[in-house]
Backbone as numpy.savetxt, mean C-alpha at the origin, in Angstrom:
# Nx Ny Nz CAx CAy CAz Cx Cy Cz
-7.94 -45.81 9.29 -8.79 -44.61 9.29 -7.91 -43.36 9.29
-8.19 -42.44 8.36 -7.40 -41.22 8.24 -7.90 -40.16 9.21
-6.99 -39.59 9.97 -7.34 -38.53 10.90 -7.25 -37.19 10.20
-8.33 -36.41 10.27 -8.34 -35.09 9.66 -7.71 -34.10 10.63
-6.68 -33.37 10.21 -6.02 -32.41 11.11 -7.01 -31.37 11.63
-6.80 -30.93 12.85 -7.66 -29.91 13.44 -7.23 -28.53 12.94
-8.15 -27.73 12.36 -7.80 -26.38 11.91 -7.43 -25.50 13.11
-6.18 -25.13 13.20 -5.74 -24.37 14.37 -4.81 -23.21 14.02
-4.68 -22.90 12.72 -3.84 -21.78 12.30 -4.59 -20.97 11.24
-4.15 -19.73 11.06 -4.72 -18.87 10.03 -3.59 -18.28 9.20
-3.94 -17.83 8.01 -2.95 -17.29 7.08 -3.42 -15.92 6.61
-2.56 -14.93 6.77 -2.87 -13.56 6.36 -1.87 -13.10 5.32
-2.37 -12.51 4.24 -1.52 -12.05 3.15 -1.83 -10.58 2.85
-0.79 -9.76 2.78 -0.92 -8.38 2.32 0.04 -8.20 1.16
-0.49 -7.84 -0.01 0.35 -7.69 -1.18 0.20 -6.32 -1.80
1.30 -5.61 -1.96 1.29 -4.29 -2.57 2.08 -4.25 -3.86
2.39 -3.04 -4.30 3.13 -2.89 -5.54 4.59 -3.23 -5.44
5.15 -3.18 -4.23 6.58 -3.42 -4.06 6.93 -4.61 -3.20
6.00 -5.04 -2.35 6.31 -6.16 -1.46 5.05 -6.93 -1.11
5.26 -8.15 -0.65 4.17 -9.01 -0.21 4.55 -9.64 1.12
3.66 -9.55 2.10 3.87 -10.19 3.40 2.88 -11.33 3.57
3.38 -12.47 4.02 2.54 -13.62 4.36 2.86 -14.02 5.79
1.83 -14.06 6.63 2.02 -14.40 8.04 1.13 -15.58 8.40
1.73 -16.56 9.04 1.01 -17.70 9.58 0.89 -17.52 11.08
-0.33 -17.60 11.61 -0.56 -17.40 13.03 -1.38 -18.54 13.62
-1.14 -18.80 14.91 -2.02 -19.69 15.63 -3.31 -18.96 15.96
-4.37 -19.69 16.28 -5.63 -19.07 16.67 -5.45 -18.21 17.91
-4.39 -18.48 18.68 -4.10 -17.69 19.88 -3.37 -16.38 19.56
-3.12 -16.11 18.26 -2.45 -14.87 17.87 -0.94 -14.97 17.81
-0.39 -16.11 18.13 1.06 -16.30 18.06 1.51 -16.33 16.59
2.58 -15.60 16.28 3.11 -15.59 14.92 4.03 -16.79 14.74
3.67 -17.67 13.82 4.43 -18.90 13.60 5.41 -18.76 12.44
5.10 -17.88 11.49 6.00 -17.65 10.36 5.63 -16.32 9.72
6.66 -15.64 9.21 6.43 -14.37 8.51 7.41 -14.33 7.34
6.85 -14.36 6.13 7.66 -14.35 4.92 7.37 -13.08 4.13
8.39 -12.53 3.52 8.24 -11.34 2.68 8.89 -11.56 1.34
8.19 -11.11 0.29 8.72 -11.23 -1.06 8.42 -9.99 -1.89
8.55 -10.13 -3.17 8.34 -9.00 -4.09 6.85 -8.66 -4.19
6.57 -7.58 -4.93 5.20 -7.14 -5.08 4.32 -8.18 -5.75
3.03 -8.13 -5.43 2.09 -9.11 -6.01 0.80 -8.45 -6.48
0.86 -7.16 -6.78 -0.32 -6.50 -7.32 -0.62 -7.07 -8.71
-1.80 -7.65 -8.91 -2.10 -8.20 -10.23 -2.15 -7.14 -11.32
-2.44 -5.90 -10.95 -2.42 -4.81 -11.94 -1.02 -4.59 -12.49
-0.03 -4.72 -11.63 1.35 -4.46 -12.03 2.07 -5.70 -12.53
1.84 -6.82 -11.87 2.59 -8.04 -12.16 1.89 -8.97 -13.14
0.58 -8.80 -13.29 -0.20 -9.75 -14.05 -0.74 -10.83 -13.13
-1.85 -11.44 -13.52 -2.54 -12.40 -12.65 -1.68 -13.60 -12.30
-1.09 -14.24 -13.30 -0.32 -15.47 -13.05 0.88 -15.19 -12.16
1.60 -14.10 -12.44 2.78 -13.78 -11.63 2.39 -13.44 -10.21
1.29 -12.73 -10.04 0.82 -12.38 -8.70 0.51 -13.63 -7.89
-0.25 -14.54 -8.49 -0.57 -15.80 -7.81 0.70 -16.58 -7.49
1.66 -16.57 -8.41 2.91 -17.30 -8.19 3.70 -16.77 -7.02
3.80 -15.45 -6.89 4.51 -14.85 -5.76 3.85 -15.26 -4.45
2.54 -15.16 -4.39 1.82 -15.47 -3.16 1.92 -16.96 -2.83
1.76 -17.81 -3.82 1.82 -19.25 -3.58 3.18 -19.66 -3.04
4.25 -19.07 -3.59 5.60 -19.39 -3.11 5.78 -18.97 -1.65
5.33 -17.76 -1.31 5.47 -17.28 0.06 4.61 -18.08 1.03
3.41 -18.46 0.59 2.55 -19.28 1.44 3.19 -20.63 1.70
3.77 -21.23 0.67 4.43 -22.53 0.84 5.57 -22.43 1.83
6.33 -21.32 1.75 7.42 -21.13 2.70 6.90 -20.92 4.11
5.82 -20.19 4.24 5.25 -19.94 5.57 4.68 -21.22 6.18
4.03 -22.02 5.37 3.47 -23.28 5.88 4.58 -24.26 6.28
5.68 -24.21 5.53 6.82 -25.05 5.90 6.51 -26.52 6.00
5.68 -27.05 5.12 5.34 -28.46 5.16 4.10 -28.76 5.97
3.52 -27.78 6.63 2.30 -27.99 7.42 1.14 -28.36 6.48
0.29 -29.25 6.92 -0.88 -29.68 6.16 -1.83 -28.49 5.98
-2.17 -28.13 4.74 -3.09 -27.00 4.52 -4.44 -27.17 5.20
-4.79 -28.41 5.52 -6.07 -28.65 6.18 -6.09 -28.13 7.62
-4.93 -27.72 8.13 -4.91 -27.12 9.47 -5.29 -25.64 9.43
-5.50 -25.10 8.23 -5.87 -23.69 8.11 -7.34 -23.48 8.42
-7.60 -22.68 9.43 -8.98 -22.36 9.80 -9.52 -21.19 8.98
-8.63 -20.33 8.51 -9.06 -19.15 7.76 -7.88 -18.63 6.95
-8.16 -18.15 5.74 -7.15 -17.54 4.89 -7.71 -16.23 4.35
-6.90 -15.17 4.42 -7.32 -13.88 3.90 -6.24 -13.24 3.07
-6.57 -12.86 1.83 -5.64 -12.19 0.94 -6.13 -10.76 0.70
-5.26 -9.79 0.98 -5.61 -8.37 0.81 -4.55 -7.76 -0.11
-4.96 -7.48 -1.35 -4.00 -7.15 -2.39 -4.29 -5.81 -3.07
-3.23 -5.07 -3.31 -3.31 -3.90 -4.17 -3.66 -4.36 -5.58
-4.44 -3.56 -6.27 -4.78 -3.90 -7.65 -6.07 -4.65 -7.80
-6.72 -5.01 -6.69 -8.04 -5.63 -6.74 -9.06 -4.55 -6.39
-9.38 -3.73 -7.37 -10.22 -2.56 -7.12 -11.64 -2.72 -7.64
-11.87 -3.69 -8.50 -13.19 -3.92 -9.06 -13.68 -5.31 -8.66
-15.00 -5.44 -8.52 -15.58 -6.73 -8.12 -15.18 -7.84 -9.08
-15.13 -7.53 -10.37 -14.76 -8.54 -11.35 -13.32 -9.01 -11.16
-12.43 -8.08 -10.79 -11.04 -8.44 -10.55 -10.92 -9.40 -9.37
-11.71 -9.17 -8.34 -11.69 -10.06 -7.17 -12.19 -11.44 -7.55
-13.26 -11.50 -8.35 -13.81 -12.78 -8.79 -12.79 -13.56 -9.61
-12.12 -12.88 -10.52 -11.13 -13.52 -11.38 -9.95 -14.01 -10.54
-9.52 -13.21 -9.59 -8.37 -13.61 -8.77 -8.73 -14.83 -7.92
-9.92 -14.82 -7.34 -10.33 -15.96 -6.52 -10.36 -17.24 -7.36
-10.83 -17.13 -8.59 -10.87 -18.29 -9.48 -9.48 -18.80 -9.79
-8.51 -17.89 -9.88 -7.13 -18.28 -10.19 -6.48 -19.06 -9.05
-7.06 -18.97 -7.86 -6.53 -19.68 -6.70 -7.15 -21.06 -6.52
-8.15 -21.37 -7.33 -9.01 -22.53 -7.09 -8.26 -23.85 -6.92
-7.15 -24.03 -7.64 -6.45 -25.32 -7.61 -5.36 -25.39 -6.54
-5.19 -24.34 -5.77 -4.15 -24.34 -4.74 -4.69 -24.96 -3.46
-3.97 -25.90 -2.88 -4.50 -26.65 -1.73 -4.77 -25.80 -0.49
-4.11 -24.66 -0.36 -4.30 -23.83 0.83 -5.41 -22.80 0.66
-5.93 -22.65 -0.56 -6.88 -21.57 -0.84 -8.32 -22.06 -0.83
-8.75 -22.61 0.30 -10.11 -23.08 0.46 -10.91 -22.03 1.22
-12.03 -21.60 0.63 -12.87 -20.56 1.25 -12.05 -19.32 1.63
-11.14 -18.95 0.75 -10.26 -17.83 1.02 -10.99 -16.51 0.83
-10.72 -15.55 1.72 -11.23 -14.19 1.57 -10.26 -13.42 0.69
-10.75 -12.79 -0.37 -9.92 -12.00 -1.27 -10.48 -10.59 -1.31
-9.65 -9.61 -0.97 -10.10 -8.22 -0.94 -8.94 -7.28 -1.25
-9.29 -6.01 -1.44 -8.30 -4.98 -1.66 -7.49 -4.75 -0.38
-6.21 -4.37 -0.54 -5.34 -4.21 0.62 -5.71 -3.02 1.49
-6.57 -2.15 1.03 -7.00 -1.03 1.86 -7.73 -1.49 3.11
-8.42 -2.63 3.02 -9.09 -3.16 4.21 -8.08 -3.51 5.28
-6.92 -4.03 4.87 -5.88 -4.37 5.83 -5.28 -3.13 6.46
-5.02 -2.11 5.63 -4.49 -0.85 6.16 -5.47 -0.24 7.16
-6.74 -0.23 6.80 -7.76 0.35 7.67 -7.78 -0.35 9.03
-7.78 -1.69 9.00 -7.85 -2.44 10.26 -6.56 -2.34 11.05
-5.43 -2.15 10.37 -4.16 -1.98 11.09 -4.15 -0.70 11.89
-4.96 0.28 11.47 -4.95 1.57 12.15 -6.10 1.81 13.10
-7.24 1.14 12.88 -8.41 1.41 13.72 -9.45 0.31 13.57
-10.30 0.18 14.58 -11.48 -0.66 14.44 -12.75 0.19 14.53
-12.60 1.51 14.33 -13.73 2.42 14.37 -14.71 2.09 13.25
-16.00 2.16 13.49 -16.99 1.81 12.46 -17.06 2.82 11.32
-16.76 4.09 11.61 -16.69 5.12 10.58 -15.22 5.50 10.42
-14.66 5.32 9.24 -13.23 5.59 9.07 -12.89 5.73 7.60
-11.73 6.32 7.35 -11.18 6.47 6.01 -9.73 6.02 6.04
-9.31 5.32 5.00 -7.90 4.95 4.86 -7.42 5.40 3.49
-6.25 6.03 3.47 -5.61 6.46 2.23 -4.24 5.82 2.18
-3.96 5.11 1.12 -2.64 4.50 0.97 -1.84 5.28 -0.05
-0.61 5.59 0.31 0.29 6.33 -0.57 1.62 5.58 -0.58
1.68 4.57 -1.40 2.88 3.75 -1.52 3.44 3.90 -2.91
3.53 2.81 -3.66 3.92 2.91 -5.06 2.88 3.72 -5.83
1.60 3.50 -5.51 0.50 4.26 -6.07 -0.38 4.79 -4.96
-1.60 5.19 -5.32 -2.53 5.73 -4.34 -3.90 5.10 -4.50
-4.60 5.02 -3.37 -5.98 4.56 -3.36 -6.55 4.91 -2.00
-7.86 4.75 -1.84 -8.50 5.07 -0.57 -9.79 4.28 -0.43
-10.25 4.19 0.81 -11.54 3.57 1.11 -12.17 4.31 2.28
-13.47 4.44 2.23 -14.22 4.99 3.36 -15.28 4.00 3.78
-15.47 3.84 5.08 -16.48 2.91 5.59 -17.37 3.62 6.60
-18.61 3.15 6.70 -19.57 3.70 7.64 -20.15 2.58 8.47
-20.63 2.90 9.65 -21.07 1.89 10.61 -22.15 0.96 10.06
-22.97 1.45 9.13 -24.04 0.62 8.58 -23.57 -0.30 7.46
-22.27 -0.31 7.18 -21.73 -1.19 6.16 -21.49 -0.52 4.81
-21.96 0.71 4.65 -21.74 1.42 3.40 -20.25 1.69 3.20
-19.80 1.59 1.95 -18.40 1.83 1.63 -18.26 2.77 0.44
-17.16 3.48 0.40 -16.76 4.26 -0.77 -15.48 3.66 -1.30
-15.48 3.30 -2.56 -14.30 2.72 -3.21 -13.96 3.53 -4.46
-12.77 3.33 -4.98 -12.31 4.02 -6.18 -11.72 3.00 -7.14
-11.87 3.21 -8.46 -11.34 2.25 -9.43 -9.82 2.10 -9.35
-9.12 3.21 -9.06 -7.65 3.19 -8.91 -6.96 2.58 -10.12
-7.32 3.06 -11.31 -6.76 2.54 -12.55 -5.76 3.50 -13.18
-5.22 4.42 -12.38 -4.25 5.36 -12.89 -4.92 6.56 -13.55
-4.23 7.18 -14.50 -4.80 8.36 -15.17 -6.18 8.12 -15.76
-6.46 6.87 -16.18 -7.77 6.55 -16.75 -8.91 6.87 -15.79
-8.66 6.68 -14.49 -9.71 6.96 -13.50 -9.39 8.21 -12.67
-8.54 9.08 -13.21 -8.29 10.36 -12.57 -7.31 10.33 -11.42
-6.44 9.31 -11.38 -5.53 9.15 -10.24 -4.19 9.83 -10.50
-3.59 10.31 -9.43 -2.22 10.81 -9.46 -1.66 10.71 -8.05
-0.39 10.32 -7.95 0.26 10.33 -6.65 0.85 9.00 -6.27
1.63 9.01 -5.18 2.35 7.84 -4.75 3.78 7.86 -5.27
4.57 6.90 -4.83 5.98 6.87 -5.17 6.25 6.84 -6.67
5.42 6.10 -7.42 5.61 6.03 -8.85 5.44 7.37 -9.53
4.36 8.08 -9.17 4.09 9.38 -9.78 5.11 10.42 -9.32
5.51 10.37 -8.05 6.51 11.32 -7.56 7.85 11.11 -8.26
8.24 9.84 -8.45 9.47 9.55 -9.18 9.40 10.02 -10.62
8.25 9.79 -11.25 8.06 10.26 -12.62 8.16 11.78 -12.69
7.63 12.45 -11.65 7.66 13.91 -11.62 9.10 14.43 -11.57
9.97 13.70 -10.87 11.39 14.09 -10.82 11.96 14.14 -12.23
11.75 13.06 -12.99 12.31 12.98 -14.34 11.63 14.00 -15.25
10.33 14.16 -15.14 9.57 15.09 -15.99 10.06 16.52 -15.82
10.15 16.95 -14.56 10.58 18.33 -14.31 12.07 18.51 -14.65
12.88 17.50 -14.39 14.30 17.60 -14.72 14.51 17.70 -16.23
13.73 16.93 -16.98 13.85 16.98 -18.44 13.50 18.36 -18.97
12.44 18.93 -18.45 12.00 20.25 -18.92 12.96 21.36 -18.48
13.55 21.19 -17.30 14.53 22.19 -16.85 15.78 22.13 -17.70
16.22 20.91 -18.04 17.46 20.77 -18.81 17.31 21.31 -20.23
16.15 21.09 -20.85 16.03 21.52 -22.25 15.40 22.90 -22.40
15.09 23.57 -21.28 14.63 24.95 -21.34 13.13 25.14 -21.38
12.35 24.06 -21.42 10.89 24.20 -21.45 10.30 24.56 -20.09
11.02 24.24 -19.02 10.50 24.48 -17.69 11.49 25.26 -16.84
11.06 25.63 -15.64 11.94 26.41 -14.75 13.11 25.57 -14.23
14.17 26.26 -13.84 15.33 25.58 -13.25 14.93 24.91 -11.95
15.55 23.78 -11.67 15.26 23.03 -10.44 16.47 22.20 -10.04
16.68 22.07 -8.73 17.79 21.24 -8.25 17.52 19.76 -8.49
16.31 19.44 -8.94 16.00 18.05 -9.25 16.91 17.50 -10.34
17.41 18.37 -11.20 18.31 17.90 -12.27 19.55 17.27 -11.66
20.24 18.00 -10.80 21.47 17.48 -10.21 21.19 16.29 -9.29
20.11 16.36 -8.54 19.78 15.24 -7.65 19.51 13.98 -8.46
18.80 14.14 -9.57 18.49 12.99 -10.42 19.75 12.40 -11.02
20.60 13.24 -11.59 21.80 12.73 -12.25 22.74 12.03 -11.27
22.82 12.56 -10.06 23.63 11.89 -9.03 23.03 10.53 -8.67
21.70 10.48 -8.58 21.03 9.24 -8.16 21.15 8.14 -9.18
21.12 8.50 -10.47 21.12 7.46 -11.51 22.46 7.36 -12.23
23.44 8.19 -11.84 24.78 8.16 -12.45 24.71 8.30 -13.97
24.02 9.36 -14.39 23.90 9.64 -15.82 24.52 11.01 -16.10
25.13 11.21 -17.27 25.75 12.50 -17.57 24.75 13.61 -17.85
23.53 13.24 -18.24 22.51 14.24 -18.53 21.14 13.57 -18.45
20.11 14.40 -18.32 18.75 13.86 -18.32 18.42 13.30 -19.69
18.89 13.98 -20.73 18.65 13.49 -22.09 19.24 12.10 -22.29
20.42 11.86 -21.74 21.05 10.54 -21.87 20.26 9.48 -21.10
19.76 9.87 -19.93 18.93 8.94 -19.16 17.68 8.56 -19.95
17.03 9.56 -20.53 15.80 9.30 -21.28 16.07 8.38 -22.47
17.16 8.63 -23.17 17.52 7.77 -24.30 17.77 6.34 -23.84
18.49 6.19 -22.73 18.80 4.84 -22.22 17.52 4.08 -21.85
16.59 4.78 -21.23 15.34 4.12 -20.85 14.54 3.76 -22.10
14.42 4.71 -23.02 13.64 4.50 -24.23 14.19 3.36 -25.08
15.49 3.26 -25.16 16.12 2.24 -26.01 16.37 0.93 -25.27
15.94 0.85 -24.03 16.06 -0.39 -23.29 17.42 -0.66 -22.71
18.28 0.37 -22.67 19.61 0.17 -22.09 19.60 0.25 -20.57
18.52 0.78 -20.02 18.33 0.80 -18.57 17.06 0.02 -18.25
17.19 -0.92 -17.34 16.05 -1.72 -16.94 15.77 -1.47 -15.46
14.55 -1.56 -15.08 14.21 -1.37 -13.68 12.72 -1.44 -13.46
12.32 -1.08 -12.27 10.91 -1.14 -11.89 10.24 0.22 -11.97
10.79 1.13 -12.78 10.22 2.45 -12.85 10.97 3.42 -11.96
10.42 4.60 -11.79 11.12 5.66 -11.09 10.67 5.85 -9.64
9.88 4.95 -9.10 9.40 5.10 -7.72 10.54 5.32 -6.72
11.71 4.66 -6.87 12.79 4.89 -5.90 13.31 6.32 -5.88
12.94 7.13 -6.89 13.39 8.52 -6.92 12.49 9.45 -6.11
11.38 8.95 -5.61 10.41 9.79 -4.89 11.04 10.62 -3.78
11.97 10.08 -2.96 12.56 10.90 -1.89 13.27 12.15 -2.39
13.67 12.18 -3.66 14.34 13.37 -4.20 13.41 14.57 -4.20
12.13 14.33 -4.39 11.16 15.43 -4.38 11.17 16.11 -3.02
11.13 15.31 -1.97 11.09 15.88 -0.62 12.41 16.54 -0.25
13.52 15.94 -0.68 14.83 16.55 -0.41 14.94 17.91 -1.09
14.50 18.00 -2.33 14.57 19.26 -3.06 13.62 20.30 -2.46
12.44 19.86 -2.05 11.47 20.78 -1.44 12.02 21.38 -0.16
12.68 20.56 0.64 13.25 21.07 1.89 14.45 21.97 1.64
15.06 21.86 0.47 16.16 22.75 0.11 15.66 24.07 -0.46
14.33 24.21 -0.53 13.74 25.46 -1.01 13.43 25.49 -2.48
13.49 24.35 -3.16 13.24 24.31 -4.59 11.74 24.49 -4.86
11.38 25.52 -5.63 9.98 25.86 -5.86 9.26 24.78 -6.67
9.94 24.18 -7.63 9.31 23.15 -8.45 8.95 21.94 -7.59
9.89 21.48 -6.79 9.64 20.33 -5.93 8.57 20.64 -4.90
8.57 21.88 -4.41 7.56 22.26 -3.41 6.15 22.15 -3.97
5.99 22.49 -5.24 4.68 22.38 -5.87 4.26 20.92 -6.03
5.23 20.05 -6.28 4.92 18.62 -6.40 4.43 18.09 -5.05
5.09 18.49 -3.97 4.67 18.07 -2.64 3.26 18.57 -2.34
2.98 19.82 -2.71 1.63 20.37 -2.50 0.59 19.56 -3.28
0.94 19.20 -4.50 -0.01 18.42 -5.30 -0.27 17.07 -4.65
0.79 16.44 -4.12 0.59 15.16 -3.45 -0.34 15.32 -2.26
-0.16 16.36 -1.48 -1.03 16.62 -0.33 -2.47 16.84 -0.78
-2.65 17.59 -1.85 -4.00 17.85 -2.36 -4.70 16.56 -2.78
-3.95 15.61 -3.32 -4.55 14.34 -3.71 -5.02 13.56 -2.49
-4.22 13.57 -1.43 -4.64 12.90 -0.19 -5.92 13.53 0.34
-5.93 14.84 0.40 -7.12 15.56 0.90 -8.33 15.29 0.02
-8.13 15.21 -1.29 -9.24 14.96 -2.21 -9.90 13.61 -1.94
-9.08 12.59 -1.69 -9.63 11.27 -1.36 -10.44 11.33 -0.07
-9.86 11.96 0.94 -10.55 12.05 2.23 -11.87 12.80 2.09
-11.83 13.94 1.41 -13.04 14.74 1.24 -14.12 13.94 0.50
-13.72 13.24 -0.56 -14.69 12.47 -1.33 -15.33 11.38 -0.48
-14.52 10.68 0.31 -15.05 9.61 1.16 -16.03 10.17 2.19
-15.63 11.22 2.88 -16.45 11.78 3.94 -17.74 12.36 3.38
-17.67 13.08 2.26 -18.87 13.67 1.67 -19.83 12.60 1.16
-19.30 11.59 0.49 -20.16 10.55 -0.07 -20.79 9.68 1.01
-20.14 9.58 2.15 -20.70 8.80 3.27 -21.55 9.66 4.21
-21.60 10.96 3.96 -22.39 11.83 4.82 -21.82 11.95 6.22
-20.49 11.97 6.34 -19.84 11.98 7.66 -19.13 13.31 7.95
-19.50 14.35 7.25 -18.79 15.62 7.42 -18.88 16.15 8.84
-19.97 15.87 9.53 -20.13 16.38 10.90 -19.62 15.40 11.96
-19.12 14.25 11.54 -18.64 13.25 12.49 -17.12 13.33 12.62
-16.61 12.93 13.79 -15.16 12.82 13.96 -14.71 11.50 13.35
-14.00 11.59 12.26 -13.65 10.40 11.49 -12.13 10.20 11.51
-11.66 9.04 11.96 -10.22 8.76 11.87 -9.83 8.54 10.42
-8.73 9.15 10.02 -8.19 8.99 8.67 -6.83 8.34 8.80
-6.71 7.13 8.28 -5.46 6.38 8.37 -4.66 6.60 7.10
-3.44 7.05 7.25 -2.56 7.37 6.13 -1.42 6.37 6.15
-1.35 5.52 5.13 -0.36 4.46 5.13 0.39 4.34 3.82
1.35 3.43 3.78 2.20 3.25 2.61 3.56 3.88 2.84
4.51 3.55 1.98 5.89 4.01 2.17 6.04 5.52 2.18
5.33 6.22 1.29 5.42 7.68 1.27 4.85 8.26 2.56
3.73 7.72 3.01 3.13 8.20 4.26 4.05 7.96 5.45
4.64 6.77 5.51 5.50 6.45 6.66 6.77 7.28 6.68
7.10 7.91 5.57 8.24 8.82 5.55 8.02 10.06 6.40
6.75 10.35 6.71 6.38 11.46 7.60 7.06 12.77 7.21
7.10 13.06 5.94 7.70 14.33 5.54 6.89 15.48 6.13
7.52 16.39 6.87 6.77 17.45 7.54 6.06 18.40 6.59
6.67 18.69 5.43 6.00 19.57 4.48 4.73 18.92 3.95
4.82 17.64 3.62 3.65 16.92 3.12 2.55 16.87 4.18
2.92 16.51 5.40 1.92 16.40 6.46 1.30 17.75 6.80
2.11 18.80 6.80 1.58 20.13 7.08 0.55 20.53 6.01
0.87 20.27 4.75 -0.05 20.61 3.67 -1.34 19.80 3.78
-1.23 18.53 4.16 -2.42 17.71 4.33 -3.30 18.25 5.44
-2.69 18.59 6.56 -3.46 19.13 7.69 -4.16 20.43 7.31
-3.49 21.29 6.55 -4.11 22.54 6.10 -5.33 22.24 5.22
-5.17 21.30 4.29 -6.27 20.94 3.41 -7.43 20.31 4.14
-7.13 19.43 5.11 -8.20 18.79 5.88 -8.95 19.82 6.72
-8.24 20.78 7.28 -8.89 21.82 8.09 -9.91 22.59 7.26
-9.64 22.71 5.98 -10.54 23.45 5.11 -11.69 22.60 4.59
-11.39 21.36 4.21 -12.38 20.54 3.52 -12.99 19.43 4.36
-12.33 19.01 5.41 -12.83 17.93 6.27 -12.38 18.21 7.70
-12.93 19.27 8.32 -12.41 19.76 9.61 -12.50 18.77 10.76
-13.37 17.78 10.65 -13.51 16.81 11.75 -12.71 15.53 11.52
-11.95 15.49 10.44 -11.09 14.33 10.18 -9.88 14.36 11.09
-9.48 13.20 11.58 -8.33 13.09 12.48 -7.28 12.19 11.82
-6.25 12.84 11.26 -5.24 12.12 10.49 -4.22 11.44 11.39
-3.88 10.20 11.07 -2.77 9.53 11.75 -2.05 8.64 10.74
-0.72 8.62 10.85 0.10 7.79 9.98 0.16 6.38 10.57
-0.08 5.39 9.74 -0.02 3.99 10.19 1.39 3.47 9.96
2.10 3.26 11.07 3.46 2.74 10.98 3.49 1.21 10.92
2.48 0.58 11.49 2.43 -0.88 11.48 2.27 -1.38 10.06
2.91 -2.48 9.71 2.73 -3.04 8.36 1.28 -3.45 8.16
0.72 -3.22 6.97 -0.69 -3.57 6.74 -1.02 -5.03 6.99
-0.01 -5.91 6.95 -0.30 -7.32 7.22 -0.83 -7.51 8.64
-0.54 -6.56 9.52 -1.16 -6.61 10.85 -2.67 -6.56 10.71
-3.17 -5.61 9.89 -4.61 -5.52 9.69 -5.18 -6.78 9.07
-4.44 -7.34 8.09 -4.88 -8.59 7.48 -4.98 -9.70 8.52
-3.99 -9.75 9.41 -3.99 -10.78 10.45 -5.16 -10.61 11.41
-5.44 -9.38 11.80 -6.55 -9.13 12.72 -7.89 -9.50 12.08
-8.04 -9.20 10.80 -9.28 -9.55 10.10 -9.44 -11.06 10.00
-8.36 -11.76 9.70 -8.42 -13.22 9.55 -8.66 -13.89 10.90
-7.98 -13.41 11.94 -8.18 -13.98 13.27 -9.62 -13.78 13.74
-10.15 -12.59 13.52 -11.53 -12.32 13.94 -12.51 -13.23 13.20
-12.28 -13.43 11.90 -13.14 -14.30 11.12 -13.08 -15.75 11.60
-11.94 -16.13 12.16 -11.77 -17.49 12.67 -12.29 -17.64 14.10
-12.79 -16.56 14.69 -13.34 -16.63 16.04 -12.34 -16.45 17.16
-11.17 -15.86 16.84 -10.16 -15.64 17.88 -10.67 -14.65 18.92
-10.17 -14.79 20.16 -10.63 -13.91 21.23 -9.80 -12.63 21.30
-10.19 -11.73 22.20 -9.52 -10.44 22.32 -8.05 -10.58 22.67
-7.72 -11.56 23.50 -6.33 -11.77 23.88 -5.48 -12.15 22.68
-6.04 -12.94 21.78 -5.32 -13.34 20.57 -5.08 -12.14 19.66
-6.09 -11.29 19.55 -5.94 -10.10 18.72 -4.88 -9.17 19.30
-4.85 -9.05 20.61 -3.84 -8.20 21.25 -2.44 -8.78 21.06
-2.32 -10.08 21.18 -1.01 -10.72 20.99 -0.50 -10.49 19.57
-1.37 -10.69 18.58 -0.97 -10.47 17.19 -0.59 -9.01 16.95
-1.31 -8.09 17.58 -1.01 -6.67 17.42 0.40 -6.35 17.92
0.76 -6.90 19.05 2.09 -6.66 19.61 3.17 -7.26 18.70
2.94 -8.46 18.21 3.96 -9.17 17.45 4.13 -8.64 16.02
3.07 -8.02 15.48 3.12 -7.56 14.09 3.12 -6.04 13.97
3.35 -5.35 15.07 3.25 -3.89 15.07 4.41 -3.20 14.35
5.47 -3.92 14.06 6.60 -3.34 13.34 7.21 -4.38 12.41
7.73 -3.90 11.28 8.44 -4.79 10.36 9.90 -4.40 10.27
10.45 -3.96 11.43 11.82 -3.44 11.45 12.83 -4.45 10.93
12.55 -5.74 11.10 13.53 -6.73 10.66 13.64 -6.78 9.12
12.63 -6.22 8.44 12.68 -6.18 6.98 13.12 -4.81 6.46
13.32 -3.85 7.34 13.47 -2.45 6.93 14.58 -2.24 5.91
15.71 -2.91 6.07 16.82 -2.70 5.16 16.59 -3.27 3.79
15.57 -4.14 3.68 15.30 -4.75 2.39 14.11 -4.13 1.68
13.40 -3.20 2.34 12.19 -2.63 1.75 12.54 -1.63 0.66
11.89 -1.76 -0.53 12.12 -0.77 -1.60 11.53 0.57 -1.21
12.10 1.65 -1.72 11.55 2.98 -1.49 10.16 3.05 -2.09
9.24 3.70 -1.34 7.88 3.87 -1.84 7.04 2.62 -1.68
7.56 1.61 -0.93 6.80 0.37 -0.78 5.48 0.63 -0.09
4.46 -0.12 -0.53 3.13 0.07 0.05 2.81 -1.03 1.02
């Protein structure tokens, strides 16, 4: 007679544009394994590659453990912004032994839960890209397509890095105002000129994951007094405020005190100019919003959601919160602008 293993562990996955975290926990909230790999956003990596990254990390986290011991599995991924995308992704997991009755959702739910359990709340992620979610106590939600320029999006590490090259190119060839971004860019990429960099990228002589790692140059230039960079920082702040305002207005929460969770690599950088501009904008457009930067990795939120779904008690949730409140052991390996 075959003995069926008792489900006594849960699996939480948070996948962004630059990194993916997979955590295996006991029902008591004890962290049994924590694996980190490359980004797994299906929008950026493609469906098959995204599933492959997650499956590999899950296999490493399980470490030979029978998948039938899993009481609950939750995947919270960047790039799952439409209901159809979630349905397609869930179908792509169908043949994997660990993906039984798996919850598949956008990673904003994980960020939101990592920062608060308030019934009315807003979360804005500013990592490689940008997105936001607003929730209300009655279950109503505000979501955004987050499909880039097609859906009116701008911001995050990718856009900030692109802005460095865009403004540097225009400054070098005379179409735009002078900016210290030119010298900062050339030092960062070891190129003799912006024109040479552009040629190398266009002709395939430079390969990489885009310009997101250049995002910190914007803040460095802004703090040096560069007017061009300062305007880019202001624009980034305006985008954050726009998401918050849209969520609060559409949910009818303008008169309520609403926590606003700001997460992702750009947010965790806590640039004072960016935060000051955001606070100024919120004071004008959403005066009752209470902004806080989420330093905990979003996989904490994923873990709390999965544990709660599995029926874990308050002590288990508190234990997981303590154990997953920082990802300092991965800090030296995290890409700039990671979400």
